[in-house]
C-alpha positions as CSV (number, residue, x, y, z in Angstrom):
1,M,-30.4,-33.4,-8.0
2,D,-30.2,-30.2,-9.6
3,L,-30.2,-26.6,-8.1
4,V,-32.9,-24.8,-10.6
5,S,-33.8,-21.9,-8.0
6,I,-32.4,-19.1,-5.1
7,R,-35.0,-17.4,-3.4
8,I,-35.0,-14.2,-1.6
9,I,-37.7,-13.5,1.1
10,T,-38.2,-9.7,1.1
11,A,-40.7,-7.0,2.7
12,D,-40.7,-5.1,-0.8
13,V,-41.2,-7.9,-3.3
14,A,-42.1,-4.9,-6.4
15,R,-38.9,-2.8,-5.1
16,L,-36.4,-6.0,-5.5
17,V,-37.9,-7.5,-8.3
18,G,-37.8,-4.1,-10.1
19,F,-34.0,-3.8,-9.1
20,Y,-33.5,-7.2,-10.4
21,E,-34.9,-6.6,-13.7
22,K,-33.0,-3.7,-14.5
23,A,-29.7,-5.0,-13.3
24,T,-30.1,-8.2,-15.1
25,G,-32.4,-7.1,-18.1
26,V,-34.7,-10.3,-17.4
27,Q,-38.1,-9.5,-17.1
28,A,-40.0,-11.0,-14.3
29,A,-42.7,-13.6,-14.3
30,W,-45.0,-13.0,-11.7
31,G,-47.3,-15.5,-9.6
32,N,-49.0,-12.9,-7.6
33,E,-48.2,-9.8,-6.0
34,D,-46.3,-11.7,-3.3
35,F,-44.0,-14.0,-5.6
36,A,-41.8,-13.6,-8.7
37,E,-39.0,-15.4,-10.9
38,L,-36.5,-14.0,-12.9
39,R,-35.6,-16.7,-15.2
40,T,-32.4,-17.5,-16.9
41,A,-30.9,-20.0,-18.7
42,G,-28.7,-21.4,-16.0
43,A,-31.2,-21.3,-12.7
44,T,-34.3,-18.8,-11.8
45,L,-33.9,-15.9,-8.7
46,A,-37.0,-16.1,-7.0
47,V,-38.8,-13.3,-4.9
48,A,-41.2,-13.7,-2.4
49,S,-42.5,-11.8,0.2
50,T,-42.5,-12.3,3.9
51,R,-46.2,-13.4,3.8
52,T,-44.9,-17.0,2.2
53,V,-42.6,-17.5,5.0
54,P,-45.6,-19.0,7.4
55,L,-46.5,-21.7,4.5
56,F,-43.3,-23.3,4.8
57,A,-42.4,-22.9,8.6
58,P,-43.3,-19.7,10.8
59,G,-40.2,-17.6,11.5
60,A,-37.9,-19.5,9.2
61,A,-36.6,-16.8,7.0
62,Q,-36.2,-13.1,7.4
63,P,-35.8,-10.1,5.1
64,A,-32.5,-8.4,4.6
65,A,-30.6,-10.7,7.1
66,N,-28.4,-12.6,4.6
67,R,-25.0,-12.2,5.8
68,S,-23.5,-15.5,4.2
69,V,-24.8,-16.2,0.6
70,V,-23.6,-14.8,-2.7
71,I,-26.1,-14.5,-5.6
72,E,-23.8,-14.7,-8.6
73,F,-24.5,-14.0,-12.2
74,L,-22.1,-14.9,-15.1
75,V,-22.0,-12.1,-18.0
76,D,-20.3,-11.6,-20.9
77,D,-18.5,-8.2,-19.7
78,V,-18.4,-7.5,-16.3
79,D,-16.8,-4.0,-17.0
80,R,-19.9,-3.0,-19.2
81,V,-22.1,-4.2,-16.7
82,H,-20.9,-2.2,-14.1
83,E,-21.3,1.1,-16.2
84,N,-24.6,0.2,-16.9
85,L,-25.3,-0.5,-13.0
86,S,-24.2,2.9,-12.6
87,G,-27.0,4.9,-10.8
88,L,-28.8,1.8,-9.8
89,V,-26.4,0.0,-7.6
90,T,-25.4,2.4,-4.4
91,D,-23.3,-0.4,-2.4
92,V,-20.3,-1.4,-4.7
93,V,-18.1,-4.0,-2.4
94,A,-15.5,-4.6,-4.8
95,G,-14.4,-4.4,-8.0
96,P,-14.4,-5.0,-10.7
97,E,-11.1,-6.5,-10.2
98,T,-9.5,-9.9,-11.5
99,M,-9.7,-13.0,-9.0
100,P,-6.8,-15.3,-8.6
101,W,-9.0,-18.4,-10.0
102,G,-9.5,-16.4,-13.3
103,N,-12.8,-14.4,-13.0
104,R,-13.2,-10.9,-13.0
105,S,-15.6,-9.8,-10.6
106,L,-17.9,-7.0,-9.3
107,L,-19.1,-7.2,-6.3
108,F,-22.2,-5.3,-4.7
109,R,-25.4,-5.3,-2.4
110,D,-28.7,-5.4,-3.4
111,P,-31.4,-2.8,-1.7
112,D,-31.9,-5.6,0.8
113,G,-28.4,-5.9,1.6
114,N,-27.5,-9.3,-0.2
115,L,-24.4,-9.5,-1.8
116,V,-24.6,-10.1,-5.3
117,N,-21.5,-10.9,-7.6
118,V,-21.4,-10.6,-11.5
119,F,-18.4,-12.4,-13.3
120,T,-16.6,-12.6,-16.6
121,P,-14.3,-15.8,-17.0
122,V,-11.1,-14.2,-18.3
123,S,-8.5,-16.5,-17.7
124,P,-8.2,-19.9,-20.0
125,E,-9.0,-22.1,-17.0
126,A,-12.0,-20.0,-16.3
127,R,-13.2,-19.6,-19.5
128,A,-12.8,-23.3,-20.0
129,R,-15.0,-24.2,-16.5
130,F,-18.1,-21.5,-18.0
131,A,-18.0,-22.7,-21.6
132,R,-21.6,-22.9,-23.0
């Protein structure tokens, strides 16, 4: 089994997709006005409208209600990304700072309040875990 995608349900697909396009530099592939994907080498971040929820199970997901999942992006230089996000990200939670497990991390919230972590492995052990 492979994890291939994380899907965010939102009330404003265009706004959230625009945010992630600017934050990541990845152009979204749109299925329709209710669904888009930002595809990276490792996984896909899908963004879907609240109108898609009843297709799976009515009431199963609520937009802007996440308080337990962190969306993570591996980057070459977290400090440079932090500089580039200035003006786009309005809710920086922490960082950039080096974590005890060897990643230098920046934690912020997207426009819907979802936690996003961008990180760069900096210790030898962390770099070995994420060697490409």
